C-alpha positions in Angstrom: -27.6 -37.1 13.3 -29.8 -36.8 16.3 -32.2 -39.9 15.8 -33.1 -39.8 19.6 -35.8 -37.2 19.3 -36.1 -36.4 15.7 -34.4 -33.5 13.9 -37.7 -31.8 12.7 -39.3 -31.7 16.1 -36.3 -30.5 17.8 -35.6 -27.8 15.3 -39.2 -26.5 15.7 -38.9 -26.7 19.4 -35.7 -24.7 19.6 -36.9 -22.3 17.0 -40.0 -21.4 19.2 -38.2 -21.2 22.5 -35.0 -19.4 23.5 -32.7 -20.7 26.2 -34.2 -18.1 28.5 -37.6 -19.4 27.9 -36.7 -23.0 28.3 -35.6 -22.5 31.9 -38.0 -19.8 32.9 -40.4 -20.7 35.7 -38.4 -23.6 37.0 -38.0 -22.1 40.4 -41.5 -23.2 41.2 -40.3 -26.8 41.5 -37.2 -26.7 43.6 -35.0 -29.6 44.1 -34.6 -30.3 47.8 -31.7 -32.6 49.0 -30.9 -34.1 52.4 -27.1 -34.2 53.3 -24.4 -34.6 50.7 -23.1 -37.5 48.6 -19.6 -37.2 50.1 -21.0 -37.8 53.5 -22.8 -41.0 52.3 -19.4 -42.1 50.8 -17.9 -41.6 54.2 -20.3 -43.9 56.0 -22.8 -41.3 57.4 -25.8 -43.6 57.2 -27.9 -42.3 60.1 -31.2 -40.8 59.0 -31.7 -37.1 59.6 -35.1 -36.4 58.1 -38.2 -38.5 58.2 -40.2 -39.3 55.0 -43.2 -37.6 56.3 -41.2 -34.4 56.5 -39.8 -35.0 53.1 -43.3 -35.1 51.5 -43.4 -31.2 52.0 -40.5 -31.0 49.6 -41.5 -33.4 46.8 -43.5 -36.4 45.3 -40.7 -37.6 43.1 -37.1 -38.5 43.7 -34.4 -41.0 44.8 -32.2 -41.6 47.9 -31.6 -44.3 50.5 -32.8 -45.1 54.1 -31.4 -45.1 57.6 -28.5 -47.5 58.0 -28.4 -47.7 54.2 -31.3 -50.1 54.2 -32.0 -50.2 50.5 -32.7 -47.9 47.6 -35.3 -45.3 47.7 -37.7 -44.3 44.8 -40.3 -41.7 45.1 -43.0 -41.7 42.6 -46.4 -39.9 42.8 -45.8 -39.2 46.5 -45.2 -42.9 47.4 -41.8 -43.8 49.1 -40.7 -47.1 47.6 -38.0 -49.1 49.4 -36.0 -51.7 47.3 -34.2 -53.8 49.8 -31.0 -55.9 49.2 -33.0 -59.1 48.9 -34.8 -57.6 45.7 -38.2 -56.9 47.5 -40.0 -53.7 47.1 -42.0 -52.2 50.1 -43.9 -49.1 50.8 -41.7 -47.3 53.4 -43.4 -46.1 56.7 -43.6 -42.4 57.0 -41.7 -42.5 60.2 -38.5 -44.0 58.4 -35.7 -41.6 58.1 -33.1 -41.0 55.3 -29.5 -40.0 55.5 -29.4 -39.0 51.8 -32.2 -38.1 49.3 -33.3 -35.7 46.7 -37.0 -34.9 45.9 -38.9 -32.3 43.9 -42.6 -31.9 42.7 -42.2 -33.3 39.3 -43.8 -31.3 36.4 -43.1 -32.2 32.7 -41.3 -29.3 30.7 -40.4 -31.4 27.9 -41.1 -35.1 26.6 -39.8 -37.3 23.9 -39.9 -40.9 22.7 -36.9 -43.2 23.1 -35.7 -45.6 20.3 -35.4 -49.3 20.7 -31.9 -50.5 21.5 -30.7 -47.4 23.3 -28.3 -48.2 26.1 -27.8 -46.2 29.4 -24.6 -44.7 28.0 -26.4 -43.6 24.8 -29.2 -42.2 26.6 -26.8 -40.0 28.7 -25.1 -38.9 25.5 -28.2 -38.1 23.5 -29.9 -36.4 26.4 -27.0 -34.0 26.9 -27.4 -32.9 23.3 -31.0 -32.0 24.0 -30.9 -30.1 27.2 -30.8 -26.3 26.9 -28.0 -26.0 29.5 -25.8 -28.3 31.5 -25.7 -25.9 34.3 -29.0 -26.5 36.1 -30.8 -29.6 37.6 -33.1 -31.9 35.6 -35.6 -34.5 37.1 -35.9 -37.3 34.7 -38.7 -39.9 34.4 -38.6 -42.8 31.8 -41.7 -45.0 31.3 -41.3 -48.0 29.0 -40.3 -51.6 28.4 -36.6 -52.7 28.7 -34.9 -55.4 26.9 -32.4 -55.5 29.7 -32.2 -53.8 33.1 -29.4 -54.1 35.7 -29.8 -52.9 39.1 -28.5 -53.1 42.5 -29.4 -52.5 46.2 -27.4 -52.1 49.3 -27.8 -54.1 52.5 -28.6 -52.5 55.8 -25.6 -51.7 57.9 -24.6 -51.9 61.5 -22.2 -49.7 63.3 -19.4 -49.1 63.0 -20.4 -48.2 59.4 -18.0 -49.1 56.6 -17.4 -46.7 53.8 -19.7 -47.2 50.7 -16.9 -48.2 48.5 -16.4 -51.4 50.7 -20.1 -52.2 50.7 -20.4 -51.8 46.8 -17.8 -54.6 46.4 -20.3 -57.2 47.6 -23.5 -55.4 46.7 -26.4 -57.7 45.3 -27.0 -57.2 41.6 -30.2 -57.9 39.8 -30.7 -58.4 36.1 -34.0 -58.6 34.3 -35.1 -59.0 30.6 -38.1 -57.8 28.9 -39.4 -55.9 31.9 -41.7 -52.9 32.0 -41.4 -50.2 34.5 -40.3 -46.6 35.3 -36.9 -44.9 35.8 -36.9 -42.0 38.2 -33.8 -39.8 38.9 -31.8 -36.7 38.2 -29.2 -35.1 36.0 -27.1 -32.8 38.1 -24.6 -30.2 36.9 -20.9 -30.8 37.1 -20.1 -28.3 39.8 -22.2 -30.3 42.4 -19.1 -32.6 42.8 -19.2 -33.7 46.5 -22.7 -32.5 47.0 -24.7 -34.8 44.7 -23.8 -37.1 41.8 -22.7 -35.0 38.8 -24.5 -36.4 35.7 -27.1 -39.0 35.7 -28.4 -41.0 38.7 -31.4 -43.2 38.2 -33.5 -45.7 40.1 -35.8 -48.4 38.6 -39.2 -49.7 39.7 -41.1 -52.4 37.8 -44.7 -52.0 36.8 -45.8 -54.6 39.1 -43.9 -52.9 42.0 -42.1 -56.1 42.8 -38.5 -55.4 41.8 -36.1 -52.5 41.1 -33.0 -50.8 42.4 -30.2 -48.4 41.6 -29.6 -48.5 37.7 -26.3 -49.8 36.7 -27.2 -50.3 32.9 -30.3 -50.9 30.6 -31.3 -51.4 27.0 -34.6 -49.9 25.9 -37.2 -51.8 23.9 -39.6 -48.9 23.8 -40.2 -45.9 26.1 -40.8 -42.2 26.5 -38.8 -39.6 28.5 -40.1 -36.7 30.6 -37.9 -33.9 31.8 -38.4 -31.3 34.6 -36.2 -28.3 34.4 -35.1 -27.3 37.9 -33.1 -24.2 38.5 -33.9 -23.8 42.3 -31.8 -26.0 44.6 -32.1 -26.3 48.4 -30.1 -28.5 50.8 -30.9 -29.6 54.2 -27.8 -30.6 56.3 -27.9 -32.7 59.3 -27.7 -30.7 62.6 -26.1 -33.5 64.8 -24.5 -36.9 64.6 -21.8 -38.2 62.3 -22.1 -35.6 59.6 -20.7 -32.9 61.9 -17.7 -35.1 62.9 -16.8 -36.4 59.5 -13.8 -35.2 57.4 -15.4 -34.0 54.1 -12.2 -32.4 52.7 -11.1 -35.2 50.5 -12.1 -35.6 46.8 -14.3 -38.7 46.4 -14.8 -38.4 42.8 -13.2 -41.8 41.9 -15.0 -43.6 44.7 -18.3 -42.2 43.6 -17.7 -43.4 40.0 -16.9 -46.9 41.2 -20.0 -46.9 43.4 -22.4 -45.5 40.8 -21.3 -47.8 37.9 
């Protein structure tokens, strides 16, 4: 039934390791997050932490930049900025972020991915593999993609509009037969309002010339690496719009519309 990773290898793997063993030791690579996803949905786009400071918390992750100026992808300690014109830049260390999550990525499990797998199928199959839905997972996919659909958001000026309004006119990019890497996280369902429950991935092409927030993809060939992360830390802004924003309302439907 599970053609994703292979029945034999999965059975051997699970017979060798209990659930306790699978997640043991993950506290050495905590996931550190700046602000909350609901604050971002409410238009809190002013950066509260510099990229230079973020390097002490991780070399792998995703997020955005001050004034919502593009999509962030952190890989091997480099902060890539994919702007709304589709260009990719190395962001200066002094740049700040209003929302991001990073960790020091260490592979706890890896597996090949079959040709033809869609983003939705990837989510479903990966859920069946994970030892528990109740911790965080760093995800890295390196491969060739038959199709890749991404977006980026344009830099905003005050007064900042809510993210759902910006998403209605966001630039969308579509690629075919492109090689690159997907970086992101699978977060547990109870983080609603704090981060994105489920899968949140950003893409960067191998030539470092294109990328963005992932909306959809179809795999030609690739491999998945997973980092189990049971230690979570959050750094909240100490001043500015975050302290004044009403964060009582449920933004789940808005988040779903923005993400997909």
